[in-house]
C-alpha positions as CSV (number, residue, x, y, z in Angstrom):
1,M,92.8,100.4,105.8
2,A,93.4,97.0,107.5
3,E,96.7,95.3,106.7
4,K,96.3,92.2,104.6
5,S,98.0,88.9,105.4
6,I,101.0,87.9,103.2
7,E,98.8,85.3,101.5
8,Q,96.7,88.2,100.2
9,W,99.3,90.7,99.2
10,W,102.1,88.4,97.9
11,P,100.2,87.5,94.7
12,E,99.7,91.3,94.0
13,L,103.5,92.1,94.0
14,H,105.4,92.8,90.8
15,T,107.7,89.9,89.7
16,A,110.8,92.1,90.3
17,T,109.7,92.6,94.0
18,K,109.2,88.9,94.5
19,Q,112.6,88.2,93.1
20,W,114.2,90.8,95.4
21,F,112.6,89.1,98.5
22,R,113.8,85.7,97.3
23,A,117.3,86.9,96.6
24,N,117.5,88.8,100.0
25,H,115.8,86.3,102.2
26,G,115.7,87.4,105.8
27,A,117.0,90.9,105.1
28,E,116.9,93.3,108.0
29,E,116.4,96.3,105.7
30,I,113.9,96.2,102.8
31,D,114.7,97.9,99.5
32,P,112.6,101.1,99.3
33,D,111.0,100.1,96.0
34,A,110.1,96.6,97.3
35,A,108.7,98.2,100.5
36,L,106.5,100.5,98.5
37,D,105.2,97.7,96.3
38,V,104.3,95.7,99.4
39,Y,102.5,98.7,101.0
40,D,100.6,99.4,97.7
41,A,99.5,95.7,97.7
42,G,98.0,96.1,101.2
43,G,100.9,94.7,103.2
44,P,102.8,96.2,106.1
45,D,104.8,99.4,106.0
46,L,108.4,98.2,105.7
47,K,110.2,101.5,105.6
48,E,111.6,101.0,109.1
49,Q,111.0,97.3,109.7
50,S,111.5,93.9,108.1
51,L,109.0,91.1,107.5
52,S,108.1,88.8,110.3
53,R,109.7,85.4,110.6
54,Q,106.4,83.8,109.5
55,D,106.3,86.0,106.4
56,W,109.9,85.1,105.4
57,D,108.9,81.4,105.9
58,F,105.9,81.9,103.6
59,I,108.2,83.4,100.9
60,E,110.6,80.5,101.2
61,T,107.8,78.0,100.9
62,Q,106.4,79.8,97.8
63,S,109.9,79.7,96.2
64,E,110.4,76.0,96.6
65,F,110.0,73.7,93.6
66,V,107.2,71.1,93.7
67,D,108.2,67.6,92.9
């Protein structure tokens, strides 16, 4: 199975997982439950790695309020 881009798997995550990523922006280690949710949604296997800088930037952008 080909890994999806964050734009594809982010909307599939549970709200609690999105909140974890927002609260732990830039974390080197990913919570195991959050990592499993990402993997189940078609994202990368985060058991032994973190997200890329571009993925963290995407999450930050998605978390900003729109004027």
